[in-house]
matplotlib code that plots the C-alpha trace (Angstrom):
import matplotlib.pyplot as plt

x = [19.2, 16.2, 13.6, 11.0, 12.7, 9.8, 10.9, 7.4, 7.5, 7.7, 11.4, 11.9, 14.3, 11.5, 11.5, 15.3, 16.0, 13.2, 15.4, 18.5, 17.3, 15.7, 18.9, 21.3, 19.3, 19.4, 23.0, 23.4, 21.3, 22.7, 26.5, 25.7, 22.8, 19.9, 16.5, 16.2, 13.1, 14.7, 17.3, 14.9, 12.9, 15.3, 16.8, 12.9, 12.6, 11.8, 15.3, 17.4, 15.4, 15.7, 19.8, 19.4, 18.0, 19.6, 23.1, 21.1, 20.5, 23.6, 25.0, 23.1, 23.5, 27.2, 26.7, 26.3, 23.8, 21.1, 22.6, 26.0, 24.1, 22.4, 25.5, 27.6, 25.0, 24.3, 28.3, 27.7, 25.1, 26.8, 30.1, 28.3, 26.9, 30.4, 31.6, 29.1, 29.7, 33.2]
y = [-20.1, -22.4, -22.7, -21.7, -18.1, -15.5, -12.1, -10.8, -12.5, -10.1, -9.3, -10.9, -9.2, -6.5, -5.3, -5.4, -3.5, -1.0, -0.4, 0.1, 2.5, 4.4, 4.5, 4.9, 8.4, 9.7, 9.3, 10.7, 14.0, 14.3, 14.2, 16.3, 18.7, 17.9, 16.7, 13.2, 12.7, 13.6, 11.0, 8.3, 9.1, 8.0, 5.5, 3.9, 3.8, 0.2, 0.1, 1.1, -1.1, -3.9, -3.1, -2.8, -6.3, -8.4, -7.1, -8.0, -11.6, -11.8, -11.1, -13.6, -16.1, -15.7, -16.9, -13.2, -12.9, -10.7, -8.0, -8.2, -8.3, -5.0, -3.1, -4.5, -3.5, 0.1, 0.8, 0.0, 2.5, 5.1, 4.5, 4.8, 8.0, 9.1, 8.5, 10.2, 13.1, 13.3]
z = [-30.0, -29.8, -32.8, -30.6, -30.4, -31.1, -32.1, -31.0, -27.9, -24.2, -23.9, -27.5, -29.9, -30.8, -27.6, -27.3, -30.5, -29.6, -26.2, -28.2, -30.3, -27.9, -26.1, -28.7, -30.1, -26.6, -26.3, -30.1, -29.4, -26.1, -27.9, -30.8, -29.3, -31.4, -30.3, -29.3, -31.1, -34.6, -33.9, -32.7, -36.1, -37.8, -36.3, -36.3, -40.1, -41.3, -43.1, -39.6, -37.7, -39.6, -39.9, -35.7, -35.5, -38.0, -36.0, -32.5, -33.9, -35.3, -31.9, -30.1, -32.8, -32.1, -28.7, -26.6, -23.8, -24.6, -22.7, -24.2, -27.5, -27.1, -25.5, -28.8, -31.3, -29.4, -29.3, -33.0, -33.4, -31.6, -34.1, -36.8, -35.8, -35.1, -38.7, -40.3, -38.3, -39.2]

ax = plt.figure().add_subplot(projection="3d")
ax.plot(x, y, z, "-o")
ax.set_aspect("equal")
plt.show()
């Protein structure tokens, strides 16, 4: 990662996290039969966004491509939901 990385740049970390959160909320809602906006609201709290952003940036820092990092973080969100539902 370069020093010029801007999380607010188009297609930057903020956009990636918004995409991850949106997709994960849809998949979680479908799996457990709840409304997607309800799940999205929970995943969009400042705390949840901070955790998702941190996971995404750590994955990028570990050398993953943006797509691989997004997939990894999305799978983590789904696994967390599965664990909480159990």
